[in-house]
C-alpha positions in Angstrom: 93.2 84.8 129.5 96.9 83.5 127.9 94.8 83.5 124.9 94.1 87.2 125.1 97.1 88.2 125.6 99.4 86.8 123.0 96.5 88.3 120.8 97.3 91.4 121.8 101.1 90.9 121.8 100.5 89.8 118.1 98.6 93.3 117.2 101.1 95.4 119.3 104.0 93.7 117.2 101.9 94.2 113.3 100.9 97.7 114.3 105.3 98.5 115.5 105.5 96.6 111.7 103.4 98.3 110.2 104.8 101.8 111.3 108.5 100.8 110.5 107.5 100.1 107.3 105.3 103.3 106.7 109.1 105.4 107.7 110.6 103.1 105.5 108.5 103.9 102.9 108.5 107.6 103.3 112.2 107.8 102.0 111.3 106.1 98.7 111.6 107.8 95.8 109.0 106.6 92.4 110.2 107.9 89.1 106.8 108.2 86.3 107.2 108.8 82.8 105.5 109.6 79.7 105.9 110.0 76.1 108.9 108.0 75.7 110.6 109.9 78.9 110.0 113.4 77.5 108.6 114.1 80.6 109.4 112.3 83.8 108.1 112.7 88.0 109.2 111.7 90.9 107.5 111.0 93.5 108.0 110.7 97.5 107.0 107.9 99.2 104.0 109.6 100.6 102.4 110.6 96.9 104.4 114.0 97.3 105.4 115.5 94.1 109.3 116.1 93.8 110.6 116.5 90.8 109.4 117.4 87.3 111.7 117.2 84.4 110.6 118.3 80.6 112.9 117.6 77.9 113.6 121.1 76.2 112.1 120.1 73.0 108.9 120.7 74.5 108.6 123.8 75.5 107.4 125.3 72.3 104.4 127.2 73.4 102.0 125.7 70.8 102.5 122.0 72.9 102.0 123.9 76.4 98.6 121.9 76.5 100.3 118.6 75.5 103.4 119.3 78.2 100.8 119.2 80.8 98.9 116.6 80.0 102.1 114.6 79.9 102.8 115.7 83.4 99.5 114.2 84.1 99.7 110.8 82.9 103.2 110.8 84.4 102.5 111.5 87.8 99.7 108.8 88.0 102.3 106.7 86.3 104.5 107.2 89.4 101.7 107.1 92.4 100.2 103.7 90.3 104.0 102.1 91.0 104.4 103.7 94.8 101.1 102.0 95.1 102.3 98.8 94.1 105.0 99.4 96.2 103.5 99.8 99.2 101.2 96.5 98.3 104.7 94.7 98.4 106.2 96.3 101.7 102.9 95.7 103.5 100.9 93.2 101.7 103.0 90.7 103.8 101.7 91.7 107.3 98.3 92.0 106.4 95.7 89.6 107.2 94.1 87.7 103.9 91.1 89.4 103.0 92.4 93.2 104.3 93.4 95.2 101.7 95.3 98.8 102.0 93.4 101.2 99.5 
């Protein structure tokens, strides 16, 4: 019975650490960019877009499609960085073989 109690206590501690890490990650702001920095995107710890900055040189009407593509690339770049940060922060707490994504 002692082993079961110890296992339950460890599970509760891990859950507490995971919740703490999730709260910490909610405050993250991850930057992504494309086009040599002409488009930047900031996303929050939940993967939500927070800010998009576009170099004014890209605002010619004939460049609208390119700007849209650059925004997509910058957002995906930021999201990849967020996922890497989440793995870095939470991976230490996960048992071997268990994955976040």
